[in-house]
VEXDONU-190498 format. One record per residue (C-alpha): x, y, z; chain; residue in three letters. Coordinates in steps of 0.2 Angstrom, whole numbers. Each point is the difference from the previous one (the first is absolute). Layout:
// residues N
<node <X,Y,Z>,"A","ALA">
...
END
This chain:
// residues 339
<node <260,220,160>,"A","UNK">
<node <17,-6,-7>,"A","UNK">
<node <15,10,7>,"A","UNK">
<node <9,12,-12>,"A","UNK">
<node <16,-7,-6>,"A","UNK">
<node <15,8,9>,"A","UNK">
<node <16,5,-9>,"A","UNK">
<node <8,-15,8>,"A","UNK">
<node <-12,-12,-8>,"A","UNK">
<node <0,9,-17>,"A","UNK">
<node <19,-2,1>,"A","UNK">
<node <-1,-18,4>,"A","UNK">
<node <-11,-3,-15>,"A","UNK">
<node <12,10,-11>,"A","UNK">
<node <15,-11,5>,"A","UNK">
<node <-10,-16,-3>,"A","UNK">
<node <-9,4,-16>,"A","UNK">
<node <15,10,-8>,"A","UNK">
<node <9,-17,-2>,"A","UNK">
<node <-11,-3,-15>,"A","UNK">
<node <12,-7,-14>,"A","UNK">
<node <2,14,-13>,"A","UNK">
<node <14,-8,-8>,"A","UNK">
<node <-10,-6,-15>,"A","UNK">
<node <-5,18,-5>,"A","UNK">
<node <17,6,3>,"A","UNK">
<node <8,-13,-11>,"A","UNK">
<node <-12,5,-14>,"A","UNK">
<node <4,19,3>,"A","UNK">
<node <19,-4,0>,"A","UNK">
<node <-2,-10,-16>,"A","UNK">
<node <-9,14,-8>,"A","UNK">
<node <13,13,5>,"A","UNK">
<node <14,-11,-5>,"A","UNK">
<node <-7,-2,-17>,"A","UNK">
<node <-3,18,-2>,"A","UNK">
<node <18,4,5>,"A","UNK">
<node <6,-12,-13>,"A","UNK">
<node <-10,7,-14>,"A","UNK">
<node <1,18,4>,"A","UNK">
<node <18,3,-6>,"A","UNK">
<node <-3,-11,-15>,"A","UNK">
<node <-14,12,-5>,"A","UNK">
<node <8,16,6>,"A","UNK">
<node <17,-2,-8>,"A","UNK">
<node <-8,-3,-17>,"A","UNK">
<node <-12,15,0>,"A","UNK">
<node <11,16,-1>,"A","UNK">
<node <-14,11,8>,"A","UNK">
<node <1,-10,16>,"A","UNK">
<node <18,-7,0>,"A","UNK">
<node <5,11,15>,"A","UNK">
<node <-14,-8,10>,"A","UNK">
<node <13,-13,5>,"A","UNK">
<node <10,13,9>,"A","UNK">
<node <-16,6,9>,"A","UNK">
<node <-4,-17,5>,"A","UNK">
<node <17,-2,8>,"A","UNK">
<node <-4,15,11>,"A","UNK">
<node <-17,-8,3>,"A","UNK">
<node <8,-15,6>,"A","UNK">
<node <12,9,12>,"A","UNK">
<node <-14,10,8>,"A","UNK">
<node <-10,-16,1>,"A","UNK">
<node <13,-7,12>,"A","UNK">
<node <-2,15,11>,"A","UNK">
<node <-19,-1,0>,"A","UNK">
<node <-1,-18,4>,"A","UNK">
<node <9,4,16>,"A","UNK">
<node <-12,15,3>,"A","UNK">
<node <-15,-11,-4>,"A","UNK">
<node <5,-12,14>,"A","UNK">
<node <4,14,12>,"A","UNK">
<node <-15,11,-3>,"A","UNK">
<node <-13,-11,-8>,"A","UNK">
<node <2,-16,11>,"A","UNK">
<node <9,7,16>,"A","UNK">
<node <-9,17,0>,"A","UNK">
<node <16,10,3>,"A","UNK">
<node <3,16,-10>,"A","UNK">
<node <16,5,-7>,"A","UNK">
<node <5,16,-9>,"A","UNK">
<node <19,-4,0>,"A","UNK">
<node <2,-14,-12>,"A","UNK">
<node <9,11,-13>,"A","UNK">
<node <14,1,14>,"A","UNK">
<node <2,-19,0>,"A","UNK">
<node <0,1,-19>,"A","UNK">
<node <13,13,0>,"A","UNK">
<node <11,-9,13>,"A","UNK">
<node <0,-16,-10>,"A","UNK">
<node <4,11,-16>,"A","UNK">
<node <14,10,8>,"A","UNK">
<node <8,-14,10>,"A","UNK">
<node <1,-10,-16>,"A","UNK">
<node <6,15,-11>,"A","UNK">
<node <13,6,13>,"A","UNK">
<node <8,-17,3>,"A","UNK">
<node <1,-4,-19>,"A","UNK">
<node <8,17,-5>,"A","UNK">
<node <10,5,15>,"A","UNK">
<node <6,-17,7>,"A","UNK">
<node <-1,-10,-16>,"A","UNK">
<node <-11,-14,7>,"A","UNK">
<node <-10,-12,-10>,"A","UNK">
<node <-17,7,-4>,"A","UNK">
<node <-8,-16,7>,"A","UNK">
<node <10,1,16>,"A","UNK">
<node <-5,18,1>,"A","UNK">
<node <-18,-4,-2>,"A","UNK">
<node <1,-12,15>,"A","UNK">
<node <9,13,10>,"A","UNK">
<node <-14,12,-4>,"A","UNK">
<node <-13,-12,6>,"A","UNK">
<node <10,-3,16>,"A","UNK">
<node <2,18,4>,"A","UNK">
<node <-18,4,-4>,"A","UNK">
<node <-7,-14,11>,"A","UNK">
<node <11,6,14>,"A","UNK">
<node <-6,18,-2>,"A","UNK">
<node <-19,-6,-2>,"A","UNK">
<node <2,-10,16>,"A","UNK">
<node <7,15,10>,"A","UNK">
<node <-13,12,-7>,"A","UNK">
<node <-14,-13,1>,"A","UNK">
<node <1,-5,19>,"A","UNK">
<node <-4,17,7>,"A","UNK">
<node <-10,7,-15>,"A","UNK">
<node <-12,-15,0>,"A","UNK">
<node <-6,3,18>,"A","UNK">
<node <-9,15,-8>,"A","UNK">
<node <-16,-1,-10>,"A","UNK">
<node <-10,8,-14>,"A","UNK">
<node <6,18,-4>,"A","UNK">
<node <14,0,13>,"A","UNK">
<node <8,-16,-9>,"A","UNK">
<node <-2,9,-17>,"A","UNK">
<node <8,16,7>,"A","UNK">
<node <15,-11,8>,"A","UNK">
<node <3,-9,-17>,"A","UNK">
<node <-2,16,-10>,"A","UNK">
<node <13,9,12>,"A","UNK">
<node <12,-15,-3>,"A","UNK">
<node <-1,2,-19>,"A","UNK">
<node <4,19,2>,"A","UNK">
<node <15,-4,10>,"A","UNK">
<node <7,-13,-12>,"A","UNK">
<node <-3,12,-15>,"A","UNK">
<node <9,14,10>,"A","UNK">
<node <15,-12,3>,"A","UNK">
<node <0,-4,-19>,"A","UNK">
<node <1,19,-4>,"A","UNK">
<node <13,5,14>,"A","UNK">
<node <13,-14,-1>,"A","UNK">
<node <7,6,-16>,"A","UNK">
<node <17,-10,1>,"A","UNK">
<node <-10,-16,2>,"A","UNK">
<node <-16,3,-10>,"A","UNK">
<node <5,13,-12>,"A","UNK">
<node <-13,12,8>,"A","UNK">
<node <-14,8,-10>,"A","UNK">
<node <9,-4,-16>,"A","UNK">
<node <1,-18,3>,"A","UNK">
<node <13,-12,-8>,"A","UNK">
<node <1,-11,-15>,"A","UNK">
<node <11,-13,-8>,"A","UNK">
<node <-9,-14,10>,"A","UNK">
<node <4,-17,-8>,"A","UNK">
<node <-14,-11,-7>,"A","UNK">
<node <-4,-17,5>,"A","UNK">
<node <6,-16,-8>,"A","UNK">
<node <-3,-19,3>,"A","UNK">
<node <13,-13,-3>,"A","UNK">
<node <9,12,-12>,"A","UNK">
<node <-16,5,-9>,"A","UNK">
<node <-2,19,1>,"A","UNK">
<node <-18,6,3>,"A","UNK">
<node <3,15,-11>,"A","UNK">
<node <-16,1,-10>,"A","UNK">
<node <-19,3,5>,"A","UNK">
<node <-5,-18,-4>,"A","UNK">
<node <13,-9,11>,"A","UNK">
<node <-4,12,14>,"A","UNK">
<node <-18,-2,-2>,"A","UNK">
<node <2,-19,2>,"A","UNK">
<node <10,2,16>,"A","UNK">
<node <-11,13,8>,"A","UNK">
<node <-16,-9,-4>,"A","UNK">
<node <7,-17,5>,"A","UNK">
<node <4,8,17>,"A","UNK">
<node <-17,7,1>,"A","UNK">
<node <-9,-17,-3>,"A","UNK">
<node <11,-8,13>,"A","UNK">
<node <-4,13,13>,"A","UNK">
<node <-18,-1,-5>,"A","UNK">
<node <0,-19,3>,"A","UNK">
<node <9,3,17>,"A","UNK">
<node <-12,13,5>,"A","UNK">
<node <-15,-10,-4>,"A","UNK">
<node <6,-14,10>,"A","UNK">
<node <2,12,15>,"A","UNK">
<node <-18,6,-2>,"A","UNK">
<node <-7,-17,0>,"A","UNK">
<node <11,-6,14>,"A","UNK">
<node <-2,1,19>,"A","UNK">
<node <10,17,-1>,"A","UNK">
<node <-13,7,-12>,"A","UNK">
<node <-14,-5,11>,"A","UNK">
<node <9,9,14>,"A","UNK">
<node <3,15,-11>,"A","UNK">
<node <-19,1,-4>,"A","UNK">
<node <-5,-2,18>,"A","UNK">
<node <12,14,4>,"A","UNK">
<node <-8,11,-13>,"A","UNK">
<node <-18,-4,6>,"A","UNK">
<node <4,4,19>,"A","UNK">
<node <17,0,9>,"A","UNK">
<node <-9,-1,17>,"A","UNK">
<node <-9,-16,-5>,"A","UNK">
<node <15,-7,-9>,"A","UNK">
<node <10,3,16>,"A","UNK">
<node <-14,-8,10>,"A","UNK">
<node <1,-16,-11>,"A","UNK">
<node <19,-1,3>,"A","UNK">
<node <6,7,-17>,"A","UNK">
<node <17,8,3>,"A","UNK">
<node <-5,17,-8>,"A","UNK">
<node <16,10,3>,"A","UNK">
<node <11,-14,-7>,"A","UNK">
<node <-11,-2,-16>,"A","UNK">
<node <-1,19,-3>,"A","UNK">
<node <19,2,1>,"A","UNK">
<node <2,-16,-11>,"A","UNK">
<node <-11,6,-14>,"A","UNK">
<node <7,17,1>,"A","UNK">
<node <18,-7,-3>,"A","UNK">
<node <-6,-11,-13>,"A","UNK">
<node <-8,14,-10>,"A","UNK">
<node <16,10,2>,"A","UNK">
<node <10,-14,-7>,"A","UNK">
<node <-12,-1,-15>,"A","UNK">
<node <3,19,-3>,"A","UNK">
<node <19,-2,2>,"A","UNK">
<node <1,-14,-14>,"A","UNK">
<node <-10,12,-11>,"A","UNK">
<node <12,14,4>,"A","UNK">
<node <15,-11,-5>,"A","UNK">
<node <-9,-5,-16>,"A","UNK">
<node <-4,18,-4>,"A","UNK">
<node <18,7,3>,"A","UNK">
<node <8,-14,-11>,"A","UNK">
<node <-13,3,-14>,"A","UNK">
<node <0,19,0>,"A","UNK">
<node <19,2,4>,"A","UNK">
<node <-3,17,8>,"A","UNK">
<node <-6,5,18>,"A","UNK">
<node <-6,16,7>,"A","UNK">
<node <-10,4,16>,"A","UNK">
<node <-15,7,-11>,"A","UNK">
<node <-4,-18,-5>,"A","UNK">
<node <-4,-5,18>,"A","UNK">
<node <-10,15,6>,"A","UNK">
<node <-16,1,10>,"A","UNK">
<node <-11,1,-15>,"A","UNK">
<node <6,-17,-5>,"A","UNK">
<node <-5,-7,17>,"A","UNK">
<node <-17,7,-2>,"A","UNK">
<node <-1,-6,-18>,"A","UNK">
<node <4,-18,5>,"A","UNK">
<node <-14,1,13>,"A","UNK">
<node <-12,6,-13>,"A","UNK">
<node <5,-14,-11>,"A","UNK">
<node <-5,-13,13>,"A","UNK">
<node <-16,9,5>,"A","UNK">
<node <-6,3,-18>,"A","UNK">
<node <3,-19,-4>,"A","UNK">
<node <-7,-7,16>,"A","UNK">
<node <9,1,16>,"A","UNK">
<node <-7,-16,7>,"A","UNK">
<node <5,-11,-15>,"A","UNK">
<node <18,-2,-5>,"A","UNK">
<node <-6,-2,-18>,"A","UNK">
<node <-8,18,2>,"A","UNK">
<node <18,6,4>,"A","UNK">
<node <6,-6,-17>,"A","UNK">
<node <-15,7,-9>,"A","UNK">
<node <2,17,8>,"A","UNK">
<node <19,0,-4>,"A","UNK">
<node <-3,-4,-18>,"A","UNK">
<node <-13,13,-2>,"A","UNK">
<node <8,15,8>,"A","UNK">
<node <18,-4,-7>,"A","UNK">
<node <-7,0,-17>,"A","UNK">
<node <-10,16,3>,"A","UNK">
<node <15,9,7>,"A","UNK">
<node <13,-6,-13>,"A","UNK">
<node <-11,0,-15>,"A","UNK">
<node <-18,6,0>,"A","UNK">
<node <1,16,11>,"A","UNK">
<node <13,10,-11>,"A","UNK">
<node <-15,10,-6>,"A","UNK">
<node <-3,6,17>,"A","UNK">
<node <18,5,3>,"A","UNK">
<node <0,11,16>,"A","UNK">
<node <-17,-6,5>,"A","UNK">
<node <2,-18,2>,"A","UNK">
<node <-1,1,19>,"A","UNK">
<node <-18,6,-2>,"A","UNK">
<node <-4,-16,-11>,"A","UNK">
<node <8,-11,13>,"A","UNK">
<node <-11,8,13>,"A","UNK">
<node <-16,-1,-10>,"A","UNK">
<node <4,-19,-3>,"A","UNK">
<node <3,-3,18>,"A","UNK">
<node <-16,10,5>,"A","UNK">
<node <-11,-10,-13>,"A","UNK">
<node <7,-17,6>,"A","UNK">
<node <-3,4,19>,"A","UNK">
<node <-17,6,-3>,"A","UNK">
<node <-7,-13,-13>,"A","UNK">
<node <12,-15,2>,"A","UNK">
<node <6,1,18>,"A","UNK">
<node <7,-18,-2>,"A","UNK">
<node <10,5,-15>,"A","UNK">
<node <0,-4,-19>,"A","UNK">
<node <4,-18,3>,"A","UNK">
<node <-18,-2,6>,"A","UNK">
<node <-8,8,-15>,"A","UNK">
<node <0,-15,-11>,"A","UNK">
<node <-9,-11,13>,"A","UNK">
<node <-13,14,2>,"A","UNK">
<node <-3,1,-19>,"A","UNK">
<node <-2,-19,-2>,"A","UNK">
<node <-13,0,14>,"A","UNK">
<node <-9,15,-8>,"A","UNK">
<node <1,-10,-17>,"A","UNK">
<node <-7,-16,8>,"A","UNK">
<node <-15,10,8>,"A","UNK">
<node <-4,8,-17>,"A","UNK">
END
């Protein structure tokens, strides 16, 4: 009677067979996404009823940057975070403060925000990532609460609960990005570059190490994977994604207040990843698009009760589509072929 495969042998098979080249399908998906992003503003700006959708798509792009990092951290490495709104806020506040109070160039302020956020993420990640499951979630949640308290209490620096405004916009080679279309191009160009970078990570040796870590940390350690190093590395990288998104947010909105980076945002970001499909970076993009449009456009009729709608959506997806909405189309195509 053949022996039952152990976690170690299952992990070995995962590391070998996960090297299947997925670049062809990813290239097709990237081409389709790029084509959609080119055509979308051309259509939206010529139809008055949906002209403001370009503005919403800018926020979709900003949240996509955060959620691609969360997808790598949660879906591929198996590490839970409820504190990414804090990293988002650190990038936003660093960029905003340096520009308004120290007259620094927005691009240099963005780089400074990335550096500070990466440092904080490393300091927080080294001890926190020794924890697992709910304990890790509570640790990152506590970090997020601490950062929001800091934003509220340091009135002389952050403006306190009232926040501060007059944050300058971005410009490239003297060309001011002062309208929705130009900022849309900037944000989604960065999203596509980040997506390509993330896909390369996923299909590299690092990606295989992350998946082995998600499957079983004990087995990954036994096979020589430096689990602690990879956990901290992907945690810091996801924080950097959030910091860049925060800088883009602050220079687009021109105003910051602590309420924009509260606990509910962290939970909502995790919901976007779970609803779209936590184990697929394309699912993170899909979930972000759906819930951002729901929150900014389609749930106004449920004003005051939108949290119930979010909960119902999450419950339905977890019960009937545990792999997320991104796997709905393949399921439907299999059913169609059987029929």
